[in-house]
NUZA-264469 format. One record per residue (C-alpha): x, y, z. Coordinates in Angstrom, 1 decimal, decimal comma, always signed. Layout:
<atom X="X" Y="Y" Z="Z"/>
...
***
This chain:
<atom X="+0,3" Y="+0,1" Z="+0,0"/>
<atom X="+2,9" Y="+2,4" Z="+0,7"/>
<atom X="+4,9" Y="+2,0" Z="-2,7"/>
<atom X="+1,1" Y="+2,2" Z="-4,7"/>
<atom X="+0,5" Y="+5,8" Z="-2,5"/>
<atom X="+4,5" Y="+6,6" Z="-3,7"/>
<atom X="+3,6" Y="+5,8" Z="-7,0"/>
<atom X="+0,2" Y="+7,5" Z="-6,8"/>
<atom X="+2,0" Y="+10,6" Z="-5,4"/>
<atom X="+4,5" Y="+10,7" Z="-8,1"/>
<atom X="+1,7" Y="+10,5" Z="-11,1"/>
<atom X="+0,1" Y="+13,2" Z="-9,4"/>
<atom X="+3,5" Y="+15,2" Z="-9,3"/>
<atom X="+3,9" Y="+15,0" Z="-13,3"/>
<atom X="+0,1" Y="+15,6" Z="-14,3"/>
<atom X="+0,9" Y="+19,4" Z="-12,4"/>
<atom X="+1,6" Y="+21,9" Z="-14,6"/>
<atom X="+5,5" Y="+23,3" Z="-14,7"/>
<atom X="+3,6" Y="+26,7" Z="-13,5"/>
<atom X="+1,8" Y="+25,2" Z="-10,5"/>
<atom X="+4,7" Y="+22,8" Z="-9,4"/>
<atom X="+6,9" Y="+25,8" Z="-9,3"/>
<atom X="+4,8" Y="+27,7" Z="-7,1"/>
<atom X="+4,6" Y="+24,5" Z="-4,8"/>
<atom X="+8,6" Y="+24,9" Z="-4,7"/>
<atom X="+8,6" Y="+28,4" Z="-3,7"/>
<atom X="+5,5" Y="+28,1" Z="-1,0"/>
<atom X="+7,8" Y="+25,0" Z="+0,2"/>
<atom X="+10,8" Y="+27,0" Z="+0,1"/>
<atom X="+9,3" Y="+30,1" Z="+1,6"/>
<atom X="+7,9" Y="+27,9" Z="+4,8"/>
<atom X="+11,4" Y="+26,5" Z="+5,4"/>
<atom X="+13,0" Y="+29,7" Z="+5,2"/>
<atom X="+10,7" Y="+31,4" Z="+7,3"/>
<atom X="+11,1" Y="+28,1" Z="+9,9"/>
<atom X="+14,8" Y="+28,7" Z="+10,0"/>
<atom X="+14,4" Y="+32,5" Z="+10,8"/>
<atom X="+12,0" Y="+32,1" Z="+13,6"/>
<atom X="+14,4" Y="+29,2" Z="+14,9"/>
<atom X="+17,2" Y="+31,5" Z="+14,7"/>
<atom X="+15,3" Y="+34,6" Z="+16,5"/>
<atom X="+14,2" Y="+32,2" Z="+18,9"/>
<atom X="+17,5" Y="+31,0" Z="+19,5"/>
<atom X="+19,2" Y="+34,8" Z="+19,4"/>
<atom X="+16,1" Y="+35,0" Z="+22,7"/>
<atom X="+17,4" Y="+32,4" Z="+24,1"/>
<atom X="+21,0" Y="+33,5" Z="+24,1"/>
<atom X="+20,4" Y="+36,9" Z="+25,6"/>
<atom X="+18,4" Y="+35,9" Z="+28,6"/>
<atom X="+19,7" Y="+36,9" Z="+31,7"/>
<atom X="+20,4" Y="+33,2" Z="+33,9"/>
<atom X="+21,6" Y="+32,8" Z="+37,5"/>
<atom X="+25,1" Y="+30,8" Z="+38,2"/>
<atom X="+23,8" Y="+27,2" Z="+39,8"/>
<atom X="+27,3" Y="+25,9" Z="+40,7"/>
<atom X="+27,1" Y="+27,1" Z="+44,2"/>
<atom X="+23,2" Y="+26,3" Z="+44,8"/>
<atom X="+23,8" Y="+23,8" Z="+47,3"/>
<atom X="+26,1" Y="+26,4" Z="+49,0"/>
<atom X="+23,3" Y="+29,5" Z="+49,4"/>
<atom X="+22,1" Y="+30,4" Z="+52,7"/>
<atom X="+17,9" Y="+29,4" Z="+53,1"/>
<atom X="+16,2" Y="+31,5" Z="+56,0"/>
<atom X="+15,6" Y="+29,5" Z="+59,0"/>
<atom X="+13,3" Y="+30,5" Z="+62,0"/>
<atom X="+15,5" Y="+30,6" Z="+65,0"/>
<atom X="+13,9" Y="+28,7" Z="+68,3"/>
<atom X="+14,7" Y="+29,2" Z="+71,9"/>
<atom X="+13,7" Y="+26,3" Z="+74,3"/>
<atom X="+13,9" Y="+25,9" Z="+78,0"/>
<atom X="+16,7" Y="+24,1" Z="+80,2"/>
<atom X="+15,4" Y="+20,9" Z="+78,9"/>
<atom X="+15,3" Y="+21,2" Z="+75,3"/>
<atom X="+12,1" Y="+20,1" Z="+75,2"/>
<atom X="+9,8" Y="+23,2" Z="+75,9"/>
<atom X="+9,6" Y="+26,1" Z="+73,0"/>
<atom X="+10,0" Y="+29,0" Z="+74,5"/>
<atom X="+10,1" Y="+31,8" Z="+71,6"/>
<atom X="+10,0" Y="+31,0" Z="+67,7"/>
<atom X="+12,0" Y="+34,1" Z="+66,5"/>
<atom X="+11,4" Y="+35,2" Z="+62,7"/>
<atom X="+7,8" Y="+34,0" Z="+62,6"/>
<atom X="+7,2" Y="+35,6" Z="+58,8"/>
<atom X="+9,0" Y="+32,2" Z="+57,7"/>
<atom X="+8,7" Y="+29,1" Z="+60,4"/>
<atom X="+11,2" Y="+26,7" Z="+58,4"/>
<atom X="+14,1" Y="+23,9" Z="+60,0"/>
<atom X="+16,3" Y="+22,7" Z="+57,6"/>
<atom X="+16,8" Y="+19,1" Z="+58,1"/>
<atom X="+19,3" Y="+16,8" Z="+56,2"/>
<atom X="+17,8" Y="+14,4" Z="+53,7"/>
<atom X="+18,2" Y="+11,2" Z="+55,7"/>
<atom X="+16,5" Y="+12,5" Z="+58,1"/>
<atom X="+13,4" Y="+13,0" Z="+56,0"/>
<atom X="+10,6" Y="+9,9" Z="+56,5"/>
<atom X="+11,0" Y="+7,7" Z="+53,2"/>
<atom X="+6,9" Y="+8,0" Z="+53,1"/>
<atom X="+7,3" Y="+11,5" Z="+52,7"/>
<atom X="+10,0" Y="+11,2" Z="+49,7"/>
<atom X="+7,5" Y="+8,6" Z="+48,0"/>
<atom X="+4,3" Y="+10,7" Z="+48,5"/>
<atom X="+6,0" Y="+13,6" Z="+47,3"/>
<atom X="+7,3" Y="+12,0" Z="+43,9"/>
<atom X="+4,1" Y="+10,1" Z="+43,3"/>
<atom X="+1,9" Y="+13,2" Z="+43,5"/>
<atom X="+4,6" Y="+15,7" Z="+41,9"/>
<atom X="+6,8" Y="+14,0" Z="+39,7"/>
<atom X="+6,6" Y="+10,5" Z="+38,9"/>
<atom X="+9,8" Y="+10,2" Z="+36,8"/>
<atom X="+11,6" Y="+12,3" Z="+39,1"/>
<atom X="+14,6" Y="+9,9" Z="+39,1"/>
<atom X="+14,2" Y="+9,4" Z="+35,3"/>
<atom X="+14,1" Y="+12,8" Z="+33,9"/>
<atom X="+16,6" Y="+15,5" Z="+33,0"/>
<atom X="+14,8" Y="+18,1" Z="+35,2"/>
<atom X="+12,1" Y="+18,6" Z="+32,2"/>
<atom X="+9,3" Y="+16,1" Z="+30,9"/>
<atom X="+8,7" Y="+17,0" Z="+27,6"/>
<atom X="+5,2" Y="+15,1" Z="+27,4"/>
<atom X="+4,1" Y="+17,4" Z="+29,9"/>
<atom X="+5,3" Y="+20,7" Z="+28,6"/>
<atom X="+3,6" Y="+19,9" Z="+25,5"/>
<atom X="+0,5" Y="+19,1" Z="+27,6"/>
<atom X="+0,6" Y="+22,3" Z="+29,0"/>
<atom X="+1,4" Y="+24,4" Z="+26,0"/>
<atom X="-1,4" Y="+22,8" Z="+24,1"/>
<atom X="-3,7" Y="+23,4" Z="+27,2"/>
<atom X="-3,0" Y="+27,1" Z="+27,6"/>
<atom X="-3,1" Y="+27,5" Z="+23,4"/>
<atom X="-6,8" Y="+26,4" Z="+23,8"/>
<atom X="-7,6" Y="+27,8" Z="+26,8"/>
<atom X="-6,2" Y="+31,1" Z="+25,9"/>
<atom X="-4,5" Y="+31,2" Z="+29,6"/>
<atom X="-0,6" Y="+30,9" Z="+30,4"/>
<atom X="-0,6" Y="+28,1" Z="+33,4"/>
<atom X="+2,3" Y="+26,5" Z="+35,4"/>
<atom X="+1,5" Y="+23,4" Z="+34,8"/>
<atom X="+4,0" Y="+20,3" Z="+33,8"/>
<atom X="+6,5" Y="+21,2" Z="+36,5"/>
<atom X="+8,8" Y="+18,8" Z="+37,5"/>
<atom X="+10,2" Y="+18,8" Z="+41,1"/>
<atom X="+13,4" Y="+19,9" Z="+39,7"/>
<atom X="+11,4" Y="+22,9" Z="+38,0"/>
<atom X="+9,8" Y="+23,9" Z="+41,4"/>
<atom X="+12,9" Y="+24,1" Z="+42,9"/>
<atom X="+14,0" Y="+26,6" Z="+40,6"/>
<atom X="+10,8" Y="+28,8" Z="+40,2"/>
<atom X="+11,0" Y="+28,8" Z="+44,4"/>
<atom X="+14,6" Y="+30,0" Z="+44,1"/>
<atom X="+15,4" Y="+32,1" Z="+41,9"/>
<atom X="+12,4" Y="+33,4" Z="+39,7"/>
<atom X="+9,0" Y="+35,1" Z="+40,4"/>
<atom X="+5,4" Y="+33,6" Z="+39,8"/>
<atom X="+4,8" Y="+35,6" Z="+37,0"/>
<atom X="+2,8" Y="+34,0" Z="+34,2"/>
<atom X="+5,0" Y="+34,6" Z="+31,6"/>
<atom X="+6,6" Y="+32,7" Z="+28,4"/>
<atom X="+10,0" Y="+34,3" Z="+29,2"/>
<atom X="+9,5" Y="+32,8" Z="+32,8"/>
<atom X="+8,7" Y="+29,4" Z="+32,0"/>
<atom X="+11,7" Y="+29,1" Z="+30,0"/>
<atom X="+14,0" Y="+30,5" Z="+31,9"/>
<atom X="+12,6" Y="+27,7" Z="+34,1"/>
<atom X="+12,9" Y="+24,9" Z="+32,0"/>
<atom X="+17,0" Y="+25,7" Z="+31,4"/>
<atom X="+17,9" Y="+26,6" Z="+34,7"/>
<atom X="+15,8" Y="+23,4" Z="+35,1"/>
<atom X="+18,5" Y="+21,2" Z="+33,1"/>
<atom X="+21,2" Y="+23,2" Z="+34,3"/>
<atom X="+20,8" Y="+22,4" Z="+38,1"/>
<atom X="+20,5" Y="+18,6" Z="+37,2"/>
<atom X="+24,0" Y="+19,0" Z="+35,8"/>
<atom X="+25,5" Y="+20,1" Z="+39,0"/>
<atom X="+23,5" Y="+19,1" Z="+41,6"/>
<atom X="+22,3" Y="+15,0" Z="+42,3"/>
<atom X="+19,0" Y="+13,8" Z="+42,2"/>
<atom X="+18,5" Y="+13,7" Z="+46,5"/>
<atom X="+20,1" Y="+17,1" Z="+46,7"/>
<atom X="+17,4" Y="+18,5" Z="+45,0"/>
<atom X="+14,6" Y="+16,7" Z="+46,2"/>
<atom X="+16,0" Y="+17,7" Z="+49,7"/>
<atom X="+15,9" Y="+21,1" Z="+48,6"/>
<atom X="+12,1" Y="+21,0" Z="+47,6"/>
<atom X="+11,3" Y="+19,3" Z="+50,9"/>
<atom X="+13,0" Y="+21,6" Z="+53,0"/>
<atom X="+11,8" Y="+24,7" Z="+51,5"/>
<atom X="+9,0" Y="+24,5" Z="+49,8"/>
<atom X="+5,6" Y="+26,2" Z="+51,3"/>
<atom X="+3,1" Y="+24,1" Z="+53,2"/>
<atom X="+0,1" Y="+26,7" Z="+54,5"/>
<atom X="+0,5" Y="+30,1" Z="+56,1"/>
<atom X="+4,4" Y="+30,9" Z="+57,1"/>
<atom X="+5,3" Y="+27,4" Z="+57,2"/>
<atom X="+7,9" Y="+26,3" Z="+54,9"/>
<atom X="+9,5" Y="+22,7" Z="+54,4"/>
<atom X="+8,6" Y="+19,2" Z="+55,9"/>
<atom X="+10,1" Y="+19,4" Z="+59,1"/>
<atom X="+8,1" Y="+22,7" Z="+60,2"/>
<atom X="+5,1" Y="+21,2" Z="+58,6"/>
<atom X="+5,2" Y="+17,8" Z="+60,2"/>
<atom X="+5,7" Y="+19,7" Z="+63,7"/>
<atom X="+2,9" Y="+21,9" Z="+63,0"/>
<atom X="+0,4" Y="+19,7" Z="+62,1"/>
<atom X="+1,1" Y="+16,1" Z="+63,5"/>
<atom X="+3,6" Y="+17,2" Z="+66,9"/>
<atom X="+6,2" Y="+15,0" Z="+64,8"/>
<atom X="+9,6" Y="+14,9" Z="+63,4"/>
<atom X="+9,7" Y="+14,8" Z="+59,6"/>
<atom X="+11,7" Y="+11,7" Z="+60,0"/>
<atom X="+8,5" Y="+10,0" Z="+62,6"/>
<atom X="+5,4" Y="+10,9" Z="+59,8"/>
<atom X="+3,4" Y="+8,0" Z="+59,2"/>
<atom X="+2,0" Y="+7,0" Z="+55,7"/>
<atom X="-1,1" Y="+8,8" Z="+56,2"/>
<atom X="+0,5" Y="+11,7" Z="+57,7"/>
<atom X="+3,3" Y="+11,6" Z="+54,7"/>
<atom X="+0,6" Y="+11,5" Z="+51,8"/>
<atom X="-1,7" Y="+14,8" Z="+54,0"/>
<atom X="+1,5" Y="+16,5" Z="+53,6"/>
<atom X="+2,6" Y="+15,7" Z="+49,6"/>
<atom X="-1,1" Y="+17,0" Z="+48,9"/>
<atom X="-0,5" Y="+20,4" Z="+50,5"/>
<atom X="+2,3" Y="+21,7" Z="+48,3"/>
<atom X="-0,1" Y="+22,2" Z="+45,0"/>
<atom X="-2,2" Y="+25,1" Z="+47,1"/>
<atom X="-1,1" Y="+25,4" Z="+50,3"/>
<atom X="-4,0" Y="+27,9" Z="+51,6"/>
<atom X="-6,5" Y="+26,2" Z="+50,1"/>
<atom X="-5,4" Y="+22,6" Z="+51,4"/>
<atom X="-4,6" Y="+23,7" Z="+54,5"/>
<atom X="-6,1" Y="+21,0" Z="+57,6"/>
<atom X="-7,3" Y="+24,3" Z="+59,6"/>
<atom X="-9,2" Y="+25,7" Z="+56,4"/>
<atom X="-12,6" Y="+25,1" Z="+54,8"/>
<atom X="-11,5" Y="+22,6" Z="+52,3"/>
<atom X="-11,0" Y="+19,5" Z="+54,6"/>
<atom X="-12,5" Y="+17,0" Z="+52,4"/>
<atom X="-10,8" Y="+18,2" Z="+49,1"/>
<atom X="-7,5" Y="+17,6" Z="+51,4"/>
<atom X="-8,9" Y="+14,2" Z="+52,2"/>
<atom X="-9,8" Y="+13,5" Z="+48,4"/>
<atom X="-6,0" Y="+14,6" Z="+47,2"/>
<atom X="-4,2" Y="+13,0" Z="+50,3"/>
<atom X="-6,0" Y="+9,5" Z="+48,6"/>
<atom X="-5,0" Y="+10,1" Z="+45,5"/>
<atom X="-1,7" Y="+10,2" Z="+46,8"/>
<atom X="-1,8" Y="+7,1" Z="+48,3"/>
<atom X="-3,5" Y="+5,4" Z="+44,7"/>
<atom X="-0,3" Y="+7,4" Z="+43,2"/>
<atom X="+2,3" Y="+5,4" Z="+45,5"/>
<atom X="+0,5" Y="+2,1" Z="+45,4"/>
<atom X="+0,6" Y="+2,7" Z="+41,3"/>
<atom X="+4,3" Y="+3,5" Z="+41,9"/>
<atom X="+4,7" Y="+0,3" Z="+44,1"/>
<atom X="+6,1" Y="+1,8" Z="+47,0"/>
<atom X="+3,5" Y="+0,9" Z="+48,6"/>
<atom X="+0,8" Y="-1,8" Z="+49,0"/>
<atom X="-2,6" Y="-2,7" Z="+49,2"/>
<atom X="-2,5" Y="-3,8" Z="+53,0"/>
***
């Protein structure tokens, strides 16, 4: 069938007048030229983007709140810098439940991708085109780290392209565990609470290393919209539904069993 179609196409082309063939060739040539010019303009534009240096990303200082305890070290007396409540903890002191729950709901291919997901980007672009609205979909965990650390929340094409470029670059200077650690320690979890350690303490009264599977699923459910999904807010049922979605995705990824 392919051979017949090819032969038919050749015969059809030969039947066209010389003038029509010339017009078609000129249109194709013009289209190719415009495409190359467009590619050149995009490449030039990308080369002019001001991008930060990521080589010292893991050495930057992250704002943390200062806690003052009584002499036993157990009763918290003061929490200085109430605008940001964050306590950075080492990666190995974060529960595997919390790591796996976050990956399952935010970026299932986190350990396989290079910082971006082409399918997700394409899907987000098509959605933006059809809805005539610039959304923020299709972000990997690495992209979210870049957005939270270096970029504004402005919904512009240039900001999104910077996010893609920087995500790829960050993957070249940091390993996956370090990137996931940055995400878990710096992400907002509602109000002035940042990072899984503060979130675990605030919502469940335990350290991030000691959260249960269900607690981890709740925490992983929140970053999509921390204010909306706050356990102290008016959307507890929606939070429960998203928590169940996290657990389903963990089951699909074989991080947990049905039991």
